[in-house]
Each structure stands twice: as structure tokens, then as C-alpha cells.
N, C-alpha and C positions, 0 to 999 in steps of 0.2 A: 325530166325528174322529177320521181314522187316523191315526195317528202314530208314531215309531218309537222303541226304545230302545233308551239306552248306556248305557256304567256310566260312573261321575268318572273310571276311570286309562284308559280308552279315548278317553274327549270332553278328556282331555289331550295325547294321542297325538294327538288325530285332530281339531285343531279347523275348522282350513279346512276339510277335508268334510264334515262337522258345518253351519256357516254354509253351504256351497254347499248339502247337502242341502235345508235352507229355503224354500228355493226351492218343493219342490213338501209338504212338511208337516213339523209341527212334529216335534220332537226331547225324549223326556221321558228324563235322564238316571238314571237309578238308584243304591243304593248297601245296598249290602245284600240284592239283591235287592227290594226299597224305589223306591216309587220319590218321591224327591227334590226336582226342578222340571220345571218344561218353561222347551224355549226355544220361541219366535218367530219369525219375523219381520219385517223393522219394519212390512208391511205387514198381517201378517196382523193386529201387536198391538192397528196403530190401525185395524184396522175393526172386532176387539173392544171397543174404547175408544166408538167413538160409535157400534156399535151396543147399551150398556150405558150411553145417553146418551139415545136414541131411549129405551130400556125408563125410562130416569129422567121423561123429560119429557111419555111419553104416561102415566104413574103422575098424577101434577102433573096432569096433564090431566082425567083422571079423577073423582081424589079434589077439582077444585074446580066440575065437573060435580056433585057431589053438594051442594055448599053454593048459601045464599041466592043468592037471585036476584031482580034492581032491577031490577022494568021502568024502560025511561029513554025520553024524550022524543025522539030528533036533533036536530028544531028548538030543542032550548030551549039547544041544545050549543054 
């Protein structure tokens, strides 16, 4: 995913512009030429959390497929 870069000092000066920019892409915050943080829009963050939840559920389902299986007769339930 492409992101924009901005220094901490410019972030302080241009916060409203940065928030507007989040509509199109995340913003990387740099300090001394090193990334120290990323800012995402609320929608991007929520989408990321949903994808992580999906991955966790997929891993859980895979692990359960490897477990012991029990034959069940539905008429006895």
C-alpha cells in the first residue's frame, strides 16, 4: 500500500491537511529519516482489524480440522 511521508515538525504545522490526506492513503511520520509511526483513516484501521480477525478465525478453523474427529449420529441428538 502506498503511503505519504511527513516529518514530525510538519505534522504539527499541517495537521488538518494530513487528516484530509488520509482519505486517499496512510501517512508515515518520520523522525531523523526513520519512520516512527503510521496514521490510518478510521475506515482503513477498521478494515485492517477485520482482516486480522478473519486471519485468526481461519487459523482456528485449520487447527480444528487437524484435531480428533468424533462420529455423531444426528438421530440420537
